[in-house]
VOKOLPA-737277 format. One record per residue (C-alpha): residue in three letters; residue number from 1; chain; y, x, z. Coordinates in Angstrom, 3 decimals, always signed. Each point is the difference from the previous one (the first is absolute). Example, Ala and Ser with C-alpha at 12.3 -4.5 7.8 and 13.67 -1.06 7.14 Angstrom:
BEGIN
residu_num_chaine_v_u_w
ALA_1_A_-4.500_+12.300_+7.800 $
SER_2_A_+3.440_+1.370_-0.660 $
This chain:
BEGIN
residu_num_chaine_v_u_w
MET_1_A_+142.917_+138.890_+166.754 $
LYS_2_A_-1.294_-0.561_-4.174 $
LEU_3_A_+2.680_-2.684_-1.768 $
PHE_4_A_-1.448_+1.078_-3.593 $
PRO_5_A_-2.872_-2.586_-0.102 $
ARG_6_A_+2.454_-3.121_+1.049 $
VAL_7_A_+2.665_+1.354_-2.320 $
ALA_8_A_-2.904_-0.162_-3.023 $
VAL_9_A_-0.698_-3.584_+0.674 $
VAL_10_A_+3.587_-1.012_-0.244 $
SER_11_A_+0.539_+1.651_-2.835 $
GLY_12_A_-3.078_-1.528_-1.505 $
LEU_13_A_+1.037_-3.929_+0.709 $
PHE_14_A_+3.254_+1.253_-2.004 $
ALA_15_A_-1.926_+0.871_-2.796 $
VAL_16_A_-1.944_-3.329_+0.106 $
ALA_17_A_+3.391_-2.023_+0.542 $
ALA_18_A_+1.269_+1.514_-3.061 $
ILE_19_A_-2.745_-1.173_-2.088 $
ALA_20_A_-0.178_-2.744_+0.909 $
PHE_21_A_+4.099_-0.713_-0.875 $
ALA_22_A_-0.693_+2.412_-3.039 $
PRO_23_A_+1.383_-2.374_-2.749 $
ALA_24_A_-1.850_-1.637_-2.682 $
SER_25_A_+0.314_+2.648_-2.625 $
ALA_26_A_-1.295_+2.485_+2.137 $
LEU_27_A_-3.806_-2.028_-0.566 $
ALA_28_A_-1.967_-0.642_-3.152 $
ALA_29_A_+1.114_-2.461_-1.665 $
PRO_30_A_-1.746_-2.974_-1.899 $
PRO_31_A_-0.628_-0.072_-3.637 $
PRO_32_A_+3.561_-1.524_-1.859 $
ASN_33_A_-2.267_-2.754_-1.240 $
ASP_34_A_-1.006_-0.905_+3.388 $
ASP_35_A_+0.226_-3.609_-0.288 $
ARG_36_A_+0.758_-2.714_-2.553 $
ALA_37_A_+3.819_+0.327_-0.137 $
ASN_38_A_-0.257_+3.687_-1.477 $
ALA_39_A_-2.805_+0.179_-2.098 $
ARG_40_A_-0.026_+1.849_-2.485 $
ALA_41_A_+0.004_-1.291_-3.698 $
LEU_42_A_-2.311_+1.425_-2.255 $
GLY_43_A_+2.123_-0.626_-3.783 $
SER_44_A_-2.403_-0.154_-3.229 $
LEU_45_A_-3.969_+0.451_+0.082 $
PRO_46_A_-1.643_+1.699_-0.125 $
VAL_47_A_+0.967_+2.135_+3.379 $
THR_48_A_-1.657_+2.335_+1.925 $
ILE_49_A_+1.141_+0.962_+3.039 $
THR_50_A_-0.789_+1.509_+3.675 $
GLY_51_A_+0.962_-0.973_+3.681 $
THR_52_A_-1.022_+0.378_+3.878 $
THR_53_A_-1.056_-2.280_+2.262 $
VAL_54_A_+1.450_+2.655_+3.189 $
GLU_55_A_+2.647_-1.348_+2.210 $
ALA_56_A_-0.170_-3.894_-1.922 $
THR_57_A_+0.262_-3.056_+2.370 $
HIS_58_A_-0.869_-3.214_+0.041 $
ASP_59_A_+2.423_-3.379_-0.505 $
LEU_60_A_-2.376_-2.766_+1.618 $
ARG_61_A_+1.546_-2.595_-2.737 $
ASP_62_A_-1.524_+2.328_-2.181 $
PRO_63_A_-2.698_-2.397_-2.182 $
TYR_64_A_-3.004_-0.151_+0.857 $
PRO_65_A_-2.724_+1.268_-3.443 $
CYS_66_A_-3.638_+0.437_+0.553 $
ARG_67_A_-0.231_+2.185_+2.456 $
SER_68_A_+2.266_+0.472_+3.385 $
TYR_69_A_+2.253_+3.323_-0.403 $
ASP_70_A_+1.786_+2.432_+2.497 $
GLY_71_A_+3.162_+2.207_-1.161 $
SER_72_A_+0.736_-1.403_-4.283 $
VAL_73_A_+2.419_+1.738_-2.660 $
TRP_74_A_+1.880_-2.849_-2.719 $
TYR_75_A_-0.258_+0.713_-4.034 $
ARG_76_A_+1.380_-2.923_-2.469 $
PHE_77_A_+0.178_-0.911_-3.364 $
GLU_78_A_+1.234_-2.828_-2.557 $
ALA_79_A_-2.560_-0.577_-2.728 $
SER_80_A_+2.391_-0.543_-3.141 $
SER_81_A_-2.891_-1.729_-2.003 $
GLU_82_A_-3.180_-1.878_+0.651 $
ARG_83_A_-2.770_+2.992_+0.149 $
ALA_84_A_-3.316_+1.098_+2.611 $
VAL_85_A_+0.936_+2.712_+2.173 $
SER_86_A_-2.709_+2.669_+1.058 $
LEU_87_A_+1.225_+2.176_+3.847 $
VAL_88_A_-2.341_+3.064_+0.788 $
PHE_89_A_+0.619_+0.889_+3.500 $
ASP_90_A_-1.949_+3.643_+1.129 $
ALA_91_A_+0.807_+1.551_+3.985 $
GLU_92_A_+0.527_+2.784_+0.658 $
GLY_93_A_-1.577_+1.533_+3.466 $
ASP_94_A_-1.665_-2.461_+2.211 $
LEU_95_A_+2.363_-2.673_-0.793 $
ASP_96_A_-1.577_-3.686_-0.074 $
ALA_97_A_+2.342_-2.437_-1.368 $
VAL_98_A_+0.652_-3.814_-1.484 $
VAL_99_A_+1.885_-0.311_-3.213 $
ALA_100_A_+0.767_-3.257_-0.941 $
VAL_101_A_+2.227_-1.851_-2.299 $
PHE_102_A_+2.297_-3.040_+1.152 $
ARG_103_A_+2.264_-2.248_-3.292 $
GLN_104_A_+3.913_-0.911_+1.795 $
GLU_105_A_+0.668_-3.784_+0.337 $
ARG_106_A_+3.143_-0.222_+1.711 $
SER_107_A_-1.060_+1.319_+3.254 $
GLN_108_A_-3.285_-0.295_-0.435 $
LEU_109_A_-2.833_+2.413_-0.999 $
PRO_110_A_-3.118_-1.633_-1.090 $
ASN_111_A_-3.053_+3.197_-0.064 $
VAL_112_A_-0.988_+0.512_-3.404 $
ALA_113_A_-2.614_+2.265_-0.029 $
CYS_114_A_-0.907_+2.468_+2.745 $
ALA_115_A_-2.674_+2.549_+0.532 $
ALA_116_A_-1.234_+2.559_+2.712 $
THR_117_A_-0.693_+4.049_-0.522 $
ASP_118_A_-3.750_+0.317_-0.247 $
ARG_119_A_-1.848_+3.503_+1.428 $
LYS_120_A_+1.823_+2.198_-2.103 $
GLY_121_A_+3.211_-1.484_+0.304 $
ARG_122_A_+0.640_-1.347_-3.393 $
ALA_123_A_+0.813_-3.747_-0.230 $
GLY_124_A_+1.118_-1.688_-3.418 $
LEU_125_A_+1.043_-3.211_-1.110 $
ALA_126_A_+1.365_-2.192_-2.218 $
PHE_127_A_+1.387_-3.146_-0.608 $
ARG_128_A_+2.353_-2.403_-2.879 $
ALA_129_A_+4.286_+0.588_+0.481 $
HIS_130_A_+1.959_-3.003_-1.476 $
LYS_131_A_+3.176_+0.547_-2.299 $
GLY_132_A_+2.997_+0.931_+2.556 $
ALA_133_A_-1.455_+0.071_+3.607 $
THR_134_A_+0.074_+2.199_+2.431 $
TYR_135_A_-2.940_+1.272_+0.975 $
PHE_136_A_-0.309_+1.990_+4.115 $
ILE_137_A_-2.332_+2.997_-0.242 $
VAL_138_A_-1.331_+0.803_+4.394 $
VAL_139_A_-1.727_+2.829_+0.335 $
GLY_140_A_-0.800_-0.370_+3.783 $
GLN_141_A_-2.026_+2.530_+2.397 $
GLN_142_A_-3.305_-1.480_+1.446 $
TYR_143_A_-0.459_-0.683_+3.911 $
ASN_144_A_-1.464_+3.594_+1.662 $
SER_145_A_+1.040_+1.901_-3.129 $
ASP_146_A_+1.541_+3.408_-0.375 $
PRO_147_A_+3.267_-0.188_-1.785 $
GLY_148_A_+0.195_+1.821_-3.416 $
SER_149_A_+1.180_+0.031_-3.580 $
PHE_150_A_-1.259_-1.723_-3.444 $
ARG_151_A_+0.130_+0.018_-3.229 $
LEU_152_A_+0.708_-3.240_-1.809 $
GLU_153_A_-0.105_-0.719_-4.043 $
VAL_154_A_+1.248_-3.547_-0.798 $
PHE_155_A_-0.520_-0.915_-4.129 $
ALA_156_A_-0.760_-2.694_-2.385 $
PRO_157_A_-3.739_+0.139_-0.924 $
GLU_158_A_-0.972_+0.259_-3.727 $
THR_159_A_+0.204_-3.306_-1.530 $
PRO_160_A_-3.289_-1.678_+0.076 $
ALA_161_A_-2.489_+0.085_-2.985 $
ARG_162_A_+0.558_-2.382_-3.147 $
PRO_163_A_-2.224_-1.576_-2.593 $
PRO_164_A_-1.776_+1.073_-2.123 $
GLY_165_A_-0.140_+4.569_+1.725 $
ALA_166_A_-1.153_+2.220_-1.812 $
LEU_167_A_-3.154_+0.173_-1.740 $
LEU_168_A_-2.688_+1.010_+1.727 $
PRO_169_A_-1.553_+4.025_-0.809 $
ARG_170_A_-3.541_-0.517_-1.794 $
GLY_171_A_-1.540_+2.168_+3.138 $
GLY_172_A_+2.019_-2.329_+2.963 $
VAL_173_A_+3.177_+1.343_+1.582 $
ARG_174_A_+0.920_+2.127_+3.706 $
SER_175_A_+2.599_-1.150_+0.946 $
THR_176_A_+1.768_-0.314_+4.144 $
VAL_177_A_+2.394_-2.862_+0.935 $
ASP_178_A_+2.045_+0.029_+3.317 $
PRO_179_A_+0.923_-2.539_+2.179 $
LEU_180_A_+3.416_+0.220_-0.188 $
ARG_181_A_+0.830_+1.904_-2.769 $
ASP_182_A_-1.910_-1.252_-2.546 $
ALA_183_A_-2.585_-2.769_+1.086 $
ASP_184_A_-1.508_-1.408_-3.315 $
ASP_185_A_-0.858_+1.219_-3.641 $
ALA_186_A_-0.342_-2.012_-2.739 $
TRP_187_A_-3.012_+1.397_-2.949 $
SER_188_A_-1.350_-2.679_-3.057 $
VAL_189_A_-3.620_+0.063_-2.137 $
PHE_190_A_-0.431_-1.837_-2.711 $
ILE_191_A_-2.870_-2.368_+0.264 $
PRO_192_A_-1.561_-1.924_-2.840 $
ALA_193_A_-0.963_-3.353_+0.059 $
GLY_194_A_-3.792_-0.236_+1.530 $
LYS_195_A_-0.052_+3.902_+1.025 $
THR_196_A_-0.872_+0.687_+3.255 $
LEU_197_A_+2.554_+2.799_+1.766 $
ARG_198_A_-1.383_+1.589_+2.802 $
ILE_199_A_+3.074_+1.192_+2.339 $
ASN_200_A_-0.149_+2.450_+2.951 $
LEU_201_A_+2.657_+0.701_+2.602 $
VAL_202_A_-1.125_+3.055_+2.148 $
PRO_203_A_+2.743_+0.300_+3.112 $
ALA_204_A_-0.283_+2.923_+2.028 $
ALA_205_A_-1.852_+0.398_+2.557 $
GLY_206_A_+1.532_-2.325_+3.294 $
LYS_207_A_+2.327_-1.322_-2.182 $
CYS_208_A_+0.264_-3.575_-1.254 $
LEU_209_A_+1.800_-1.279_-3.184 $
SER_210_A_-0.539_-3.192_-2.195 $
LEU_211_A_-0.733_-0.383_-3.525 $
SER_212_A_+1.056_-3.246_-1.686 $
VAL_213_A_-0.702_-1.228_-4.116 $
PHE_214_A_+2.620_-1.265_-1.698 $
ARG_215_A_-0.043_-2.558_-2.976 $
PRO_216_A_+1.402_+1.714_-3.497 $
ARG_217_A_+3.642_-0.661_-0.620 $
THR_218_A_+1.249_-0.585_+3.756 $
SER_219_A_+3.374_+0.530_+1.041 $
ALA_220_A_+0.198_+0.844_+3.457 $
PHE_221_A_-2.698_+1.020_+2.507 $
SER_222_A_+2.015_-2.408_+2.817 $
GLU_223_A_+0.338_-2.790_-2.374 $
SER_224_A_-3.480_+0.034_-0.942 $
ARG_225_A_-3.737_-0.587_+1.569 $
PRO_226_A_-3.091_+2.471_-1.017 $
ILE_227_A_-2.538_-1.015_-0.759 $
ARG_228_A_-2.415_+2.534_+1.878 $
ARG_229_A_+0.827_+1.613_+2.701 $
LEU_230_A_-1.496_+2.380_+2.490 $
GLU_231_A_+1.886_+0.563_+3.237 $
CYS_232_A_-1.276_+3.573_+1.203 $
GLY_233_A_-1.122_+2.041_-3.659 $
GLY_234_A_-3.801_-0.952_-1.613 $
TYR_235_A_-1.342_-0.630_-2.152 $
VAL_236_A_+0.353_-3.242_-2.725 $
MET_237_A_-0.989_-1.438_-3.094 $
PHE_238_A_+2.191_-1.739_-2.573 $
THR_239_A_-0.809_-1.967_-3.262 $
PRO_240_A_+2.415_-1.821_-1.429 $
GLY_241_A_-0.906_-3.706_-1.661 $
PRO_242_A_+0.727_-1.052_-3.916 $
ASP_243_A_+3.933_-0.340_+1.301 $
GLY_244_A_+0.047_+3.218_+1.675 $
GLY_245_A_-0.083_+3.385_-1.144 $
GLY_246_A_+3.265_+2.231_-0.892 $
ARG_247_A_+1.818_+2.931_+2.731 $
TYR_248_A_-1.225_-0.793_+3.253 $
SER_249_A_+2.656_+1.596_+2.934 $
LEU_250_A_-2.022_+1.224_+3.148 $
LEU_251_A_+2.563_+0.721_+2.712 $
VAL_252_A_-0.944_+2.447_+2.845 $
ARG_253_A_+2.368_-0.709_+3.105 $
THR_254_A_-0.089_+1.350_+3.372 $
THR_255_A_+1.467_-1.426_+3.556 $
GLY_256_A_+0.954_+1.070_+2.731 $
GLU_257_A_+2.906_+1.840_+1.838 $
ARG_258_A_-1.097_+3.851_+0.133 $
SER_259_A_+1.095_+2.098_-3.202 $
GLY_260_A_-2.107_+2.052_-1.304 $
ALA_261_A_-2.524_+0.415_-3.094 $
HIS_262_A_-2.362_-1.980_-0.221 $
ARG_263_A_-2.673_+0.746_-2.571 $
TYR_264_A_-2.146_-1.365_-1.934 $
ARG_265_A_-1.829_-0.216_-3.791 $
LEU_266_A_-0.078_-2.374_-2.585 $
GLN_267_A_-2.678_-0.668_-2.532 $
ALA_268_A_-1.168_-2.591_-2.670 $
ALA_269_A_-2.358_-0.064_-2.243 $
GLU_270_A_-2.055_-2.414_-1.772 $
ALA_271_A_-3.842_-1.304_+1.430 $
GLY_272_A_-2.459_+1.011_-1.316 $
PRO_273_A_-4.238_-1.449_-0.676 $
ASP_274_A_-0.481_+1.593_+3.920 $
ASP_275_A_+3.765_-1.695_+1.765 $
THR_276_A_-0.484_-3.283_-0.879 $
SER_277_A_-2.532_-2.831_-1.542 $
PRO_278_A_-2.766_-0.502_-1.657 $
GLY_279_A_-0.077_+3.770_+2.274 $
LEU_280_A_-2.961_+1.955_-1.237 $
ALA_281_A_-3.507_-0.718_+0.501 $
LEU_282_A_-2.349_+0.803_+2.350 $
GLN_283_A_-3.775_-0.786_-0.417 $
ASN_284_A_-2.787_+0.047_+2.480 $
GLY_285_A_-0.990_+2.975_+1.177 $
GLN_286_A_+2.327_+1.630_-1.068 $
THR_287_A_+2.491_+2.645_+1.615 $
ARG_288_A_+4.017_+0.702_-1.680 $
GLN_289_A_+1.942_+2.569_+1.122 $
GLY_290_A_+4.180_-0.394_+0.297 $
GLY_291_A_+2.794_+1.436_+1.383 $
LEU_292_A_+3.325_-1.523_+1.108 $
LEU_293_A_+3.106_+1.858_+1.037 $
ALA_294_A_+2.596_-2.594_+1.958 $
GLY_295_A_+2.761_+2.472_+0.755 $
ALA_296_A_+0.236_-0.628_-4.501 $
ILE_297_A_-0.908_-2.219_-2.149 $
ASP_298_A_-3.878_-0.607_+0.181 $
VAL_299_A_-0.326_-2.517_+3.220 $
VAL_300_A_-2.756_-2.299_-0.574 $
ASP_301_A_-3.065_+0.518_-2.378 $
LEU_302_A_-2.086_-3.602_-0.813 $
TYR_303_A_-3.370_-0.451_-1.092 $
ARG_304_A_-1.555_-3.254_-0.725 $
PHE_305_A_-4.415_-0.827_+0.014 $
THR_306_A_-1.634_-3.187_-0.133 $
VAL_307_A_-2.399_-1.916_+2.015 $
SER_308_A_-2.400_-1.723_-1.754 $
ARG_309_A_-1.714_-1.916_+2.537 $
ARG_310_A_+0.497_-0.347_+3.967 $
SER_311_A_-0.648_+3.167_+1.899 $
ASP_312_A_+0.545_+3.084_+2.466 $
VAL_313_A_+2.342_+2.331_-1.646 $
SER_314_A_+1.468_+2.975_+1.617 $
LEU_315_A_+3.040_+2.431_-0.857 $
LYS_316_A_-0.163_+3.464_+1.500 $
LEU_317_A_+3.277_+2.097_-1.204 $
ARG_318_A_-0.625_+4.048_+0.946 $
ALA_319_A_+3.091_+1.985_+1.162 $
GLY_320_A_+1.143_+2.739_+1.823 $
SER_321_A_+0.530_-0.379_+3.662 $
ARG_322_A_+3.522_-0.481_+0.354 $
ALA_323_A_+0.430_-2.226_-3.446 $
GLN_324_A_+1.898_-2.782_+0.688 $
LEU_325_A_-1.075_-2.265_-2.298 $
ASP_326_A_-1.077_-4.146_+0.030 $
LEU_327_A_-2.601_-1.634_-1.448 $
THR_328_A_+0.844_-3.737_-1.261 $
LEU_329_A_-2.006_-2.532_-1.260 $
LEU_330_A_+0.905_-2.944_-2.322 $
ARG_331_A_-1.271_-2.956_-1.275 $
ASP_332_A_+0.975_-0.609_-3.569 $
ASP_333_A_+2.860_-2.603_+1.287 $
GLY_334_A_+1.495_+2.758_+1.854 $
GLY_335_A_-1.348_-1.232_+3.378 $
ARG_336_A_-0.768_+2.958_+2.592 $
VAL_337_A_-3.482_+0.500_+0.870 $
ALA_338_A_+0.094_+2.669_+2.361 $
CYS_339_A_+2.175_+3.164_+1.069 $
GLU_340_A_-1.286_+3.251_+0.782 $
CYS_341_A_+3.994_+1.331_+1.003 $
ASP_342_A_+1.560_+2.149_+2.186 $
GLU_343_A_-3.037_+2.385_+0.154 $
THR_344_A_+0.145_+3.336_-0.844 $
GLY_345_A_-3.174_+1.679_-1.768 $
ALA_346_A_-3.599_-1.538_-1.229 $
LEU_347_A_+0.596_-3.949_-0.319 $
ARG_348_A_-2.712_-3.285_-0.486 $
ALA_349_A_+0.156_-3.172_-0.112 $
ARG_350_A_-3.520_-2.011_-0.067 $
LEU_351_A_+0.107_-3.527_-0.374 $
ARG_352_A_-2.382_-2.943_-1.639 $
LEU_353_A_+1.882_-1.417_-3.923 $
ARG_354_A_+0.118_-3.248_-1.902 $
PRO_355_A_-0.645_+0.276_-3.602 $
GLY_356_A_+3.196_+1.278_-1.791 $
ARG_357_A_+2.371_+2.469_-0.977 $
TYR_358_A_+2.043_+2.045_+2.595 $
TYR_359_A_+2.346_+3.175_-0.079 $
ALA_360_A_+0.028_+2.427_+2.111 $
ALA_361_A_+3.957_+1.678_+0.736 $
VAL_362_A_-0.496_+3.695_+2.223 $
ARG_363_A_+3.701_+0.662_+0.569 $
ALA_364_A_+1.782_+3.520_+1.628 $
ARG_365_A_+1.696_-0.492_+2.992 $
ASN_366_A_+3.228_+2.007_+1.751 $
TYR_367_A_+0.832_+1.912_-3.372 $
THR_368_A_-3.268_+1.910_+0.479 $
GLY_369_A_-2.159_+0.513_-2.359 $
ALA_370_A_-3.917_+0.887_-0.995 $
ARG_371_A_-2.660_+0.414_-1.696 $
TYR_372_A_-2.924_-2.412_-0.535 $
GLY_373_A_-3.638_-1.451_-0.691 $
LEU_374_A_-0.627_-4.088_-0.042 $
SER_375_A_-3.966_-1.103_-0.087 $
LEU_376_A_-0.930_-3.786_-0.379 $
LEU_377_A_-3.776_-0.951_+1.172 $
VAL_378_A_-0.427_-4.448_-0.596 $
ARG_379_A_-3.465_-1.007_+0.845 $
GLU_380_A_-1.676_-2.765_+0.114 $
ILE_381_A_-0.300_-1.955_+3.366 $
THR_382_A_-3.725_+0.374_+1.114 $
SER_383_A_-1.657_-1.845_+2.443 $
THR_384_A_-3.170_+1.348_+2.054 $
VAL_385_A_-3.184_-2.391_+2.081 $
LEU_386_A_-2.095_+1.829_+2.191 $
LYS_387_A_-3.827_-1.903_+0.555 $
ILE_388_A_-2.864_+0.944_+2.509 $
SER_389_A_-2.692_-0.116_-1.567 $
GLY_390_A_+1.459_-3.258_-1.855 $
SER_391_A_+2.125_-1.081_+2.872 $
PRO_392_A_+2.907_+0.612_+1.523 $
LEU_393_A_-2.008_-1.165_+3.602 $
ALA_394_A_-2.984_+1.509_+0.050 $
LYS_395_A_-2.732_+0.549_+2.158 $
ALA_396_A_-2.866_+2.646_-0.181 $
ARG_397_A_-2.584_+1.115_+2.396 $
PRO_398_A_-0.781_+3.895_+1.708 $
GLY_399_A_-0.746_+2.310_-2.534 $
GLN_400_A_+0.848_-2.265_-3.337 $
SER_401_A_+1.436_+0.615_-2.653 $
VAL_402_A_+3.404_-1.580_-1.392 $
VAL_403_A_+2.004_-0.152_-3.321 $
LEU_404_A_+3.689_+0.996_+0.186 $
ASP_405_A_+2.098_-1.466_-2.597 $
ALA_406_A_+3.200_+0.414_-1.199 $
ARG_407_A_+1.128_-2.042_-3.670 $
THR_408_A_+3.154_+0.726_-1.287 $
SER_409_A_+2.255_-2.328_-2.674 $
PRO_410_A_+1.403_-0.399_-2.645 $
THR_411_A_-3.096_+3.080_-1.008 $
PRO_412_A_+1.840_+3.149_+0.538 $
GLY_413_A_-1.138_+3.081_-2.440 $
GLY_414_A_-1.742_+1.959_+2.735 $
GLY_415_A_+1.585_+1.298_+3.113 $
VAL_416_A_-1.674_+0.604_+4.035 $
VAL_417_A_+0.323_-2.610_+1.946 $
ARG_418_A_-0.759_+1.049_+3.725 $
VAL_419_A_-1.790_-1.535_+2.039 $
GLN_420_A_+0.445_+0.589_+4.353 $
ILE_421_A_-2.568_-0.814_+2.847 $
ASN_422_A_+0.985_-1.050_+3.308 $
ARG_423_A_-1.818_-1.039_+2.935 $
PHE_424_A_+0.705_-2.452_+3.404 $
ASP_425_A_+0.428_+2.185_+3.317 $
PRO_426_A_-0.080_-2.764_+3.421 $
LEU_427_A_+2.253_+2.739_+1.013 $
GLU_428_A_+2.369_+1.157_-2.294 $
GLY_429_A_-0.637_-2.619_-2.436 $
TRP_430_A_+0.191_+0.800_-4.113 $
GLN_431_A_-0.786_+3.446_-0.263 $
PHE_432_A_-0.115_+2.160_-3.726 $
TYR_433_A_-3.290_+1.360_-1.004 $
ARG_434_A_-0.743_+0.757_-3.281 $
ARG_435_A_+1.935_-0.380_-3.163 $
ILE_436_A_-1.894_+0.184_-3.840 $
ARG_437_A_+1.318_+1.059_-3.182 $
VAL_438_A_-1.488_-2.532_-3.181 $
ARG_439_A_+0.832_+0.325_-3.609 $
VAL_440_A_+0.597_-3.357_-2.161 $
GLY_441_A_-2.018_-0.889_-1.956 $
SER_442_A_-0.202_-2.838_-2.692 $
GLY_443_A_+1.552_-3.184_+0.856 $
GLY_444_A_+2.072_+1.840_+2.988 $
VAL_445_A_-2.961_+0.004_+1.632 $
ALA_446_A_-0.303_+2.742_+2.482 $
ALA_447_A_-3.994_-0.394_+2.629 $
VAL_448_A_-1.139_+1.869_+2.563 $
GLY_449_A_-3.107_-0.594_+1.939 $
TRP_450_A_+0.305_+0.949_+3.870 $
THR_451_A_-1.964_-0.126_+3.253 $
PRO_452_A_+1.649_-0.604_+3.239 $
PRO_453_A_-1.013_+2.661_+2.320 $
SER_454_A_-0.411_-2.391_+3.122 $
VAL_455_A_+0.267_-4.187_+1.382 $
GLY_456_A_+3.799_-0.720_+0.508 $
ARG_457_A_+2.579_-1.148_-2.190 $
TRP_458_A_+1.361_+1.271_-2.702 $
GLN_459_A_+3.439_+0.127_-2.661 $
VAL_460_A_-0.179_+1.333_-3.320 $
ARG_461_A_+3.515_-0.280_-2.450 $
ALA_462_A_+0.475_+1.509_-3.580 $
THR_463_A_+3.349_+1.550_-1.312 $
TYR_464_A_+0.172_+0.334_-3.849 $
ARG_465_A_+1.791_+3.335_-0.144 $
GLY_466_A_+1.665_-1.232_-4.243 $
THR_467_A_+0.249_+1.880_-2.698 $
ARG_468_A_+2.850_+0.235_-2.677 $
LYS_469_A_-0.639_-3.400_-1.279 $
SER_470_A_-0.951_-2.026_+3.176 $
SER_471_A_+1.484_-0.185_+2.640 $
PRO_472_A_-1.440_+0.182_+3.760 $
SER_473_A_-1.264_-2.342_+2.100 $
ARG_474_A_-1.867_-0.556_+3.362 $
SER_475_A_-3.038_-2.627_+0.593 $
ASN_476_A_-0.457_-2.291_+2.623 $
VAL_477_A_-1.735_+0.969_+3.542 $
ALA_478_A_-3.843_-0.835_+0.051 $
ARG_479_A_-2.178_+0.150_+3.000 $
LEU_480_A_-3.264_+0.798_+0.932 $
LEU_481_A_-2.579_-1.175_+2.746 $
VAL_482_A_-2.791_+2.322_+0.964 $
ALA_483_A_-2.190_-1.772_+2.230 $
């Protein structure tokens, strides 16, 4: 009989018992700052520390931030002055975490700021610390997350920009701002009263930076209201009035809770004749060549033209198939008449306009650029009347010739009328029969003789094709009964 297996089982049970009753010091210990009472003091700022959530525990009495968490570690600091404070968190491995800031108020811990890590394991937040207040920072491991190490940076960001700001170089500037480290930049430009200045802020792709224009002698941006503001970059023109002029401030600012450099380009230049009224003259029948570069300072070109009587007006914008240009037609009072916008490539606007002065604005979108050609065609509105042997409703005998008489007015200087003849079929309805091309003669008359080939019902319609001075028009439908 073999007793060795039974002895092995008994030994295994003793081993399990030994593990179960092993002293706590033999097991992995939680981090020393596992609970709030043992929060690690950060001391003076700035400070960069490393930590871990491995074996960290969670106390059910811990305050709840923006998202629930499991094991957590704690840090503490006292604000020695009124200041802005930023936190930048970088997780290692697969740790997904929540970073939160609490302010101690007796036994309560109201939440001040909170952020969760993104897909790259990063998080950032900023808050305003009050002098003498005690703040706790908790790093919590999200549920279903692997534990891991991390790097935490706590610092005071750069002092907010103050007016008036450095003078903007003649060719503009390329610079960066950071939501947590350096949230704004101030620049300044001199603008005389009555002079129009173009300003263009171009953020990096996917970024949104605001631009605010402040009056001369502004003492603090936070206590003043901007006279112009763009929420997400873009182009603006500004003309100081008689009580204005001087050194204006341009404030570029970013917001958010993710650290990183946000690049931008800022330019300012005096407006030229193609940027503002009266604009460049565009004559009837003329094509003007132009180009825009919205990634720099040339964003809009303005043209003007006059309509002397009610007319058909056609504007054509020729550009490459990928060009992102908008064509806007405006009255001289600024009212919008039409907009061929949010399209790519060539554009065309055709409409009837009353007498007056009009403006055509070509604008580049999405900080792109393109070459283009803009053409204007203003044509007098015409009307065409068709009669068959002097009547819009005529009768004829088989084999009898009739005169198809189309008259266009006001009298155009030439052109062609296209006469279309249809026949009626009792089973299928009106069917195309023939088309005749007739040149317009004196008095705007285009006449041609025609002999119906058979009995039946016929209808005729004329279309004046138009010229460079006269618009196209379609006539009434004239009818002929051959019986």
